[in-house]
C-alpha positions as CSV (number, residue, x, y, z in Angstrom):
1,M,-53.2,9.4,-32.7
2,P,-51.1,12.4,-32.4
3,A,-47.3,11.8,-32.8
4,K,-45.0,11.2,-29.2
5,L,-43.3,14.6,-29.0
6,L,-39.4,12.9,-28.7
7,F,-38.2,16.4,-27.9
8,Q,-39.9,16.0,-24.7
9,E,-37.9,13.2,-23.6
10,D,-34.4,13.8,-25.1
11,S,-34.1,17.6,-26.4
12,Y,-30.5,16.8,-27.5
13,L,-32.3,14.2,-30.2
14,R,-30.6,15.3,-33.9
15,E,-31.9,12.2,-35.4
16,F,-34.8,9.6,-34.9
17,E,-36.7,6.9,-36.9
18,S,-40.3,7.1,-37.1
19,V,-43.3,5.9,-39.6
20,V,-45.9,7.8,-41.8
21,T,-49.0,8.0,-40.5
22,R,-51.0,10.2,-42.9
23,I,-50.3,12.9,-45.7
24,D,-52.1,15.3,-46.2
25,G,-50.8,18.1,-49.3
26,N,-47.5,18.9,-48.6
27,K,-48.2,18.2,-44.8
28,V,-46.2,14.7,-43.6
29,F,-47.7,13.2,-40.2
30,L,-45.8,10.7,-38.0
31,Q,-45.9,8.5,-35.7
32,A,-43.2,10.2,-33.2
33,T,-41.2,13.1,-33.8
34,A,-37.9,15.0,-32.6
35,F,-39.1,18.3,-34.6
36,H,-40.7,21.2,-32.2
37,P,-43.7,22.6,-33.9
38,R,-44.4,26.3,-34.0
39,P,-46.0,28.4,-32.1
40,A,-46.2,25.8,-28.8
41,G,-43.9,27.4,-26.4
42,G,-43.3,30.3,-28.5
43,L,-40.4,29.0,-30.0
44,D,-40.0,29.0,-33.7
45,A,-40.5,25.8,-35.7
46,D,-37.8,23.5,-36.4
47,K,-36.6,22.6,-39.9
48,G,-34.3,19.8,-41.3
49,K,-35.2,16.5,-43.2
50,L,-37.1,13.1,-43.8
51,I,-35.5,10.5,-45.2
52,V,-38.2,7.9,-46.8
53,E,-36.8,4.5,-46.6
54,N,-37.5,4.2,-50.4
55,G,-34.9,6.9,-50.7
56,V,-37.1,9.8,-51.4
57,A,-35.6,12.9,-49.3
58,L,-37.8,16.0,-48.3
59,E,-36.9,19.1,-46.8
60,V,-38.7,20.1,-43.6
61,V,-39.0,23.6,-44.3
62,D,-41.5,24.4,-41.3
63,T,-43.4,22.3,-38.2
64,V,-46.8,23.5,-37.2
65,L,-49.5,22.1,-34.6
66,D,-52.3,21.0,-37.1
67,N,-55.2,19.9,-34.8
68,G,-53.4,18.3,-31.7
69,D,-51.0,16.8,-34.2
70,V,-47.8,18.0,-35.5
71,A,-47.3,18.6,-39.2
72,H,-44.1,18.6,-41.1
73,I,-44.3,20.6,-44.0
74,V,-42.1,19.5,-46.6
75,E,-40.7,20.5,-50.2
76,G,-40.3,17.5,-52.7
77,D,-41.8,14.8,-54.4
78,L,-44.4,12.7,-52.5
79,S,-46.0,10.6,-55.2
80,N,-44.0,7.7,-53.8
81,V,-44.5,8.1,-50.3
82,K,-47.1,6.5,-48.4
83,P,-48.6,6.0,-45.0
84,G,-46.8,2.8,-43.3
85,M,-43.2,3.7,-44.7
86,K,-40.6,4.3,-42.3
87,V,-38.4,7.5,-42.5
88,R,-35.1,8.8,-40.6
89,G,-35.8,12.6,-39.1
90,I,-32.8,15.1,-39.1
91,I,-32.9,18.2,-37.4
92,D,-31.3,21.2,-38.4
93,W,-28.8,21.3,-35.0
94,E,-27.3,24.6,-35.0
95,R,-30.7,26.4,-35.5
96,R,-32.7,24.2,-32.7
97,Y,-29.9,24.7,-30.2
98,R,-29.7,28.5,-30.6
99,M,-33.3,28.0,-29.4
100,M,-32.7,25.5,-26.7
101,Q,-30.0,27.9,-25.1
102,L,-32.4,31.2,-25.6
103,H,-35.5,29.1,-24.3
104,T,-33.7,28.6,-21.2
105,A,-32.2,31.8,-20.9
106,S,-36.0,33.4,-21.5
107,H,-36.8,31.4,-18.2
108,I,-34.1,32.6,-16.1
109,L,-34.9,36.1,-17.0
110,A,-38.7,35.7,-16.5
111,A,-37.8,34.2,-12.6
112,V,-35.7,37.0,-11.9
113,L,-38.8,39.6,-13.2
114,Y,-41.1,37.7,-11.3
115,N,-39.3,37.0,-7.9
116,K,-38.1,40.7,-8.0
117,Y,-41.3,42.7,-9.1
118,G,-44.2,40.1,-9.6
119,A,-43.9,40.2,-13.5
120,R,-45.7,38.0,-15.4
121,V,-44.7,37.0,-18.9
122,T,-47.7,38.4,-21.5
123,G,-45.9,37.1,-24.7
124,G,-42.9,36.1,-26.4
125,H,-41.1,34.3,-29.0
126,I,-37.9,32.7,-29.8
127,S,-36.0,32.0,-33.1
128,P,-32.5,31.1,-33.6
129,D,-30.9,34.8,-33.7
130,M,-33.2,36.2,-31.3
131,A,-36.0,36.4,-28.7
132,R,-38.7,38.7,-27.5
133,D,-40.4,38.6,-24.1
134,D,-43.2,41.0,-22.8
135,F,-43.7,41.3,-19.6
136,E,-46.4,42.9,-17.0
137,I,-44.1,45.3,-14.9
138,Q,-45.5,47.5,-12.4
139,V,-42.1,49.8,-12.0
140,E,-41.6,53.5,-12.7
141,D,-37.9,52.9,-14.5
142,W,-38.8,49.3,-16.3
143,K,-36.0,50.1,-18.9
144,K,-33.6,50.1,-15.8
145,A,-35.6,47.1,-14.0
146,I,-35.3,44.7,-17.3
147,M,-31.3,45.9,-17.8
148,E,-30.3,45.0,-14.1
149,A,-32.5,41.6,-14.4
150,V,-30.6,40.5,-17.8
151,D,-27.3,41.3,-15.9
152,E,-28.6,39.0,-13.0
153,T,-29.7,36.7,-15.4
154,N,-25.9,36.4,-17.5
155,S,-24.5,35.9,-13.8
156,I,-27.0,33.0,-12.7
157,I,-25.9,31.2,-16.2
158,K,-22.2,31.3,-15.5
159,R,-23.4,29.4,-12.6
160,C,-23.6,25.9,-14.3
161,I,-26.8,24.9,-12.8
162,E,-28.0,21.7,-14.2
163,V,-31.5,22.2,-15.6
164,K,-34.0,19.4,-14.8
165,V,-36.8,18.1,-16.7
166,Y,-39.6,15.5,-14.9
167,W,-43.4,15.1,-15.0
168,L,-45.8,15.6,-11.8
169,P,-49.6,15.1,-11.8
170,R,-51.1,18.2,-12.8
171,E,-52.8,18.8,-9.4
172,E,-49.5,18.5,-7.6
173,A,-47.6,20.7,-9.8
174,L,-50.0,23.4,-9.8
175,R,-49.8,23.9,-6.2
176,I,-46.2,24.9,-6.7
177,P,-45.8,28.7,-6.0
178,G,-44.8,30.5,-9.1
179,I,-45.2,27.5,-11.4
180,V,-47.3,29.4,-14.2
181,K,-45.5,32.8,-15.1
182,L,-47.7,33.5,-18.0
183,A,-50.4,36.0,-17.3
184,D,-53.9,35.1,-17.9
185,R,-53.2,31.5,-19.0
186,L,-52.9,28.0,-17.4
187,P,-51.1,25.0,-18.9
188,P,-53.2,23.0,-21.0
189,E,-55.8,20.5,-19.7
190,V,-53.9,17.2,-19.5
191,D,-53.2,14.4,-16.5
192,R,-49.4,15.1,-16.3
193,L,-47.6,18.4,-16.8
194,R,-43.7,18.2,-17.9
195,I,-41.7,20.4,-15.5
196,V,-38.4,22.4,-16.3
197,E,-36.8,23.2,-13.1
198,I,-33.7,25.3,-12.8
199,P,-32.7,24.4,-9.0
200,G,-32.9,27.6,-6.8
201,I,-33.8,29.7,-9.4
202,D,-36.8,28.4,-11.5
203,I,-39.6,26.0,-11.7
204,Q,-42.1,26.2,-14.6
205,A,-44.8,24.1,-16.3
206,D,-43.1,23.8,-20.1
207,G,-43.3,21.4,-23.1
208,G,-40.2,22.9,-25.0
209,P,-36.5,21.6,-25.5
210,H,-34.1,23.2,-22.7
211,V,-30.2,22.8,-22.5
212,K,-29.0,20.3,-20.0
213,N,-26.7,23.2,-18.0
214,T,-26.9,26.9,-17.6
215,C,-23.3,27.1,-19.1
216,E,-23.9,25.8,-22.2
217,I,-25.5,29.5,-22.6
218,P,-22.9,32.3,-23.9
219,G,-24.9,34.6,-22.1
220,I,-27.7,37.2,-23.4
221,E,-27.5,40.7,-24.4
222,V,-30.3,43.3,-25.0
223,V,-30.8,44.5,-28.6
224,R,-33.8,47.1,-27.7
225,L,-36.5,47.6,-25.6
226,E,-40.0,49.0,-26.0
227,S,-43.3,49.8,-24.3
228,R,-46.1,47.9,-25.8
229,G,-48.4,49.6,-23.1
230,R,-49.4,49.6,-19.6
231,R,-49.1,46.0,-19.6
232,R,-46.5,45.7,-21.8
233,K,-42.8,46.1,-21.4
234,R,-41.0,44.3,-24.4
235,V,-37.1,43.3,-24.3
236,Y,-35.6,42.0,-27.5
237,Y,-32.5,39.9,-26.6
238,R,-30.0,37.3,-28.4
239,L,-26.9,35.3,-27.5
240,V,-23.6,36.8,-26.8
241,S,-21.6,36.3,-29.5
242,D,-18.7,33.6,-29.0
């Protein structure tokens, strides 16, 4: 059975207890995990540590989706680590939290561009230091449109809006206008969808970690803009320095 994704219930979980289910080379699989795997949701992978009950400490250098399960790529001696052993997972919190801030900001930016121009997301990636979003935007001065959308995003962030996370039956969720802002892609074929809502601003089907309130985000600033073709206009942005 695939690992239970603890970050979907509590994005602020920094440490957790679990059990090793199997080991494959340098991959450790657990019953439950708070580590967010790449490439899910466009976020980079969580890193951190696994402390095994026998005292073995393993460095988690990557976390990836692996045939529907979560593989923790580790460095360390696995010779004395066996299925059934208890482990304590420790998330690299600074890394994770910056991605949570950028992730929530990306939802706001996408909502602003979708509501104003019908622009849909055609790709993206979030790392701790920078986010990249590609938009299908059909306006002549697309650079001005994106810059204005970033300004509006920052204004929304300052309103300190609570971010709500809940689950809905798939059919009910897909009836909500704008629930999918990804071009040419629908959410996974599951019975229930995890919904992330920023009331009055955005509502999306989304499985990744987010902040609880928009005012936890210091704001975003554009690093550069690129045209990647007729359908793809790219914006790179980062968190505003404190």
